[in-house]
KETORLO-351612 format. One line per 8 residues: number of its first residue (from 1); their letters; for each residue x, y, z of C-alpha. Coordinates in steps of 0.02 Angstrom, whole numbers. Layout:
NUM = a = X:Y:Z | ...
END
This chain:
1 = xxxxxxxx = -3162:-322:-1932 | -3109:-446:-1827 | -3160:-344:-1700 | -3327:-300:-1774 | -3369:-469:-1808 | -3311:-511:-1639 | -3440:-382:-1550 | -3604:-435:-1690
9 = xxxxxxxx = -3581:-602:-1627 | -3584:-573:-1431 | -3762:-430:-1472 | -3833:-561:-1581 | -3791:-691:-1428 | -3871:-582:-1292 | -4031:-549:-1413 | -4052:-747:-1431
17 = xxxxxxxx = -4017:-768:-1238 | -4152:-628:-1205 | -4288:-707:-1299 | -4258:-872:-1247 | -4270:-813:-1063 | -4430:-709:-1119 | -4519:-867:-1198 | -4489:-964:-1031
25 = xxxxxxxx = -4568:-831:-938 | -4701:-828:-1053 | -4736:-1011:-1070 | -4732:-1039:-866 | -4885:-968:-881 | -4946:-1070:-1001 | -5143:-1021:-972 | -5103:-844:-967
33 = xxxxxxxx = -5008:-866:-1118 | -5152:-969:-1216 | -5264:-804:-1151 | -5140:-669:-1210 | -5115:-764:-1389 | -5291:-799:-1411 | -5327:-614:-1390 | -5218:-573:-1528
41 = xxxxxxxx = -5275:-687:-1643 | -5469:-622:-1597 | -5373:-451:-1648 | -5292:-496:-1795 | -5468:-575:-1870 | -5567:-416:-1845 | -5437:-328:-1959 | -5419:-416:-2087
49 = xxxxxxxx = -5609:-462:-2090 | -5626:-243:-2109 | -5514:-254:-2239 | -5626:-401:-2330 | -5793:-286:-2292 | -5703:-119:-2381 | -5658:-229:-2538 | -5839:-315:-2549
57 = xxxxxxxx = -5896:-126:-2595 | -5750:-80:-2703 | -5614:-183:-2830 | -5484:-59:-2780 | -5413:81:-2662 | -5331:218:-2768 | -5245:81:-2893 | -5209:-36:-2754
65 = xxxxxxxx = -5290:-211:-2768 | -5390:-308:-2660 | -5220:-422:-2661 | -5115:-310:-2654 | -5202:-208:-2530 | -5204:-372:-2434 | -5013:-374:-2456 | -4997:-211:-2358
73 = xxxxxxxx = -5094:-255:-2219 | -4981:-426:-2210 | -4825:-338:-2211 | -4889:-218:-2066 | -4962:-352:-1964 | -4742:-423:-1975 | -4659:-279:-1934 | -4813:-268:-1799
81 = xxxxxxxx = -4742:-450:-1725 | -4572:-381:-1720 | -4582:-245:-1654 | -4701:-316:-1500 | -4579:-486:-1504 | -4423:-424:-1508 | -4438:-225:-1395 | -4587:-252:-1299
89 = xxxxxxxx = -4477:-170:-1140 | -4483:1:-1232 | -4682:5:-1189 | -4660:-14:-1003 | -4481:111:-1012 | -4565:241:-905 | -4601:141:-758 | -4440:62:-739
97 = xxxxxxxx = -4363:245:-745 | -4505:296:-616 | -4474:153:-503 | -4280:161:-506 | -4244:-17:-621 | -4172:32:-762 | -4009:62:-652 | -3990:-123:-668
105 = xxxxxxxx = -3982:-119:-851 | -3855:47:-828 | -3745:-63:-751 | -3707:-189:-889 | -3537:-174:-986 | -3662:-178:-1158 | -3732:-50:-1246 | -3873:8:-1145
113 = xxxxxxxx = -4030:65:-1299 | -3990:-120:-1361 | -4018:-188:-1189 | -4165:-91:-1160 | -4233:-120:-1303 | -4222:-320:-1313 | -4252:-330:-1125 | -4454:-400:-1109
121 = xxxxxxxx = -4493:-478:-1269 | -4691:-518:-1277 | -4688:-681:-1358 | -4870:-719:-1390 | -4845:-580:-1526 | -4762:-711:-1626 | -4945:-745:-1733 | -4925:-579:-1784
129 = xxxxxxxx = -4791:-633:-1854 | -4861:-794:-1915 | -5025:-722:-1985 | -4924:-577:-2058 | -4805:-701:-2160 | -4961:-786:-2200 | -5043:-658:-2258 | -4910:-588:-2380
137 = xxxxxxxx = -4874:-760:-2458 | -5065:-803:-2500 | -5078:-640:-2574 | -4944:-662:-2695 | -5018:-822:-2758 | -5159:-732:-2811 | -5044:-604:-2876 | -4947:-721:-3000
145 = xxxxxxxx = -4796:-615:-3000 | -4676:-771:-3022 | -4533:-759:-3123 | -4336:-729:-3102 | -4374:-547:-3064 | -4482:-608:-2952 | -4347:-683:-2840 | -4239:-522:-2856
153 = xxxxxxxx = -4419:-420:-2800 | -4404:-551:-2636 | -4226:-486:-2606 | -4258:-309:-2598 | -4400:-329:-2516 | -4325:-386:-2360 | -4207:-250:-2365 | -4352:-145:-2352
161 = xxxxxxxx = -4428:-260:-2228 | -4262:-193:-2118 | -4308:-34:-2160 | -4461:-33:-2133 | -4420:-94:-1927 | -4281:41:-1919 | -4402:173:-1952 | -4529:117:-1814
169 = xxxxxxxx = -4413:87:-1683 | -4311:240:-1719 | -4498:320:-1680 | -4535:224:-1536 | -4343:261:-1437 | -4380:448:-1494 | -4548:457:-1401 | -4505:342:-1280
177 = xxxxxxxx = -4355:438:-1219 | -4465:585:-1180 | -4492:472:-1015 | -4345:523:-947 | -4415:709:-924 | -4597:661:-921 | -4630:484:-870 | -4779:451:-951
185 = xxxxxxxx = -4774:486:-1119 | -4845:336:-1217 | -4709:331:-1363 | -4743:141:-1396 | -4926:136:-1427 | -4890:307:-1525 | -4771:194:-1658 | -4888:50:-1624
193 = xxxxxxxx = -5032:182:-1709 | -4920:235:-1839 | -4914:65:-1898 | -5070:-7:-1910 | -5091:167:-2000 | -4969:120:-2141 | -5063:-40:-2160 | -5187:84:-2288
201 = xxxxxxxx = -5087:125:-2445 | -5021:303:-2447 | -5070:343:-2621 | -5227:392:-2538 | -5144:532:-2466 | -5142:651:-2618 | -5026:793:-2663 | -4848:843:-2653
209 = xxxxxxxx = -4869:909:-2477 | -4957:751:-2418 | -4833:654:-2487 | -4682:729:-2428 | -4766:741:-2269 | -4805:566:-2255 | -4645:494:-2324 | -4517:594:-2236
217 = xxxxxxxx = -4609:687:-2088 | -4719:536:-2027 | -4649:391:-2161 | -4802:287:-2173 | -4749:241:-2353 | -4602:169:-2327 | -4664:62:-2161 | -4743:-44:-2284
225 = xxxxxxxx = -4832:41:-2432 | -4670:32:-2527 | -4583:-137:-2490 | -4763:-200:-2555 | -4749:-92:-2693 | -4596:-157:-2738 | -4623:-348:-2720 | -4788:-343:-2808
233 = xxxxxxxx = -4747:-209:-2929 | -4545:-216:-2977 | -4386:-130:-2928 | -4385:51:-2897 | -4242:108:-2884 | -4273:311:-2811 | -4394:209:-2665 | -4268:98:-2635
241 = xxxxxxxx = -4162:245:-2589 | -4276:342:-2506 | -4324:211:-2412 | -4141:186:-2344 | -4110:380:-2327 | -4276:381:-2240 | -4220:236:-2123 | -4041:303:-2070
249 = xxxxxxxx = -4082:471:-2015 | -4223:423:-1908 | -4112:301:-1840 | -3958:431:-1798 | -4089:559:-1750 | -4165:419:-1622 | -3987:360:-1553 | -3951:555:-1535
257 = xxxxxxxx = -4097:604:-1424 | -4084:428:-1342 | -3893:492:-1287 | -3960:660:-1225 | -4102:574:-1128 | -4000:468:-1043 | -3860:613:-1013 | -4011:697:-919
265 = xxxxxx = -4088:509:-830 | -4033:520:-629 | -4022:322:-567 | -4099:294:-386 | -3933:270:-310 | -3887:467:-343
END
C-alpha cells in the first residue's frame, strides 16, 4: 500500500511539473498565447450560438429541455478542454515517431504511455474547461434541482465525468497507436470529433441497435449524455454501472493496443 501511495505521489508530481513547463512555454510568447486563446473563445461562442439557434425553433430535443441540452454541451466542453490541456502530445505522436524523437521519452524511468500522454498540454484550452464549467453551473441554476439529493448527484456526475475522460482518452490512445504503423493516422482528431458529436443527447438515436452502437461501440452516451442525465434527473444505477464497465474495458483495450504498438516500434538508434 505504501509503495502504491509513493508511486501515485511520484506520478502526480511529474504531471504537475510538466503542466508548469507547458504553461511557461506558452506564456513566454504572450501575444501568440492571446491569439490562440481568442481563437478557442470564438470557436466556443459559435458552438453555443448554434445551440441557441436550434432552441429558437423548438422547446426540446427528444425530451431534453434547453438547459438540459446546455448541460450536455457544457460537459463536452469540459472534457474537450481537459483532453487538450493534459494530453495534446498524443495529437503529434506520429511526428515524433517519424523523427525518432520519441526515443527521448522511452529512456525515462516512467511508464511510457503516461509520459507520452502528459508530455505536452495546450494551456490556452483551459478556456474550454472554464467555459464548460460556467455552462454547467448556468444550466443548473435554471433547472432548479437543488437539494440534498443534488449534492449526491454532483458526486456521481464527477465520477461519470472521470469515466467520460477515460473513454475519450482511451479512444485517442487506440487510434494514435496506429501511428506506429502508418505515422499519419489522425487519432486525436477522431477522438476530438467524437467529443463534439457527444454534445447532442444520444436519445436522438432511436432503436435498440442504435442504442447499443452509441453506448458500447462508439460510447457517445457515456461521454456526456449519461453524466448530464444523472446530474439533472437523478441517480440511475444501471447507467452508472455501465459507465464504469465501458470506461474500464476501453482503458484495458487501449493499454493492450499501446503496448503492442510500442513493441513494434523501431527507434531511431536501432
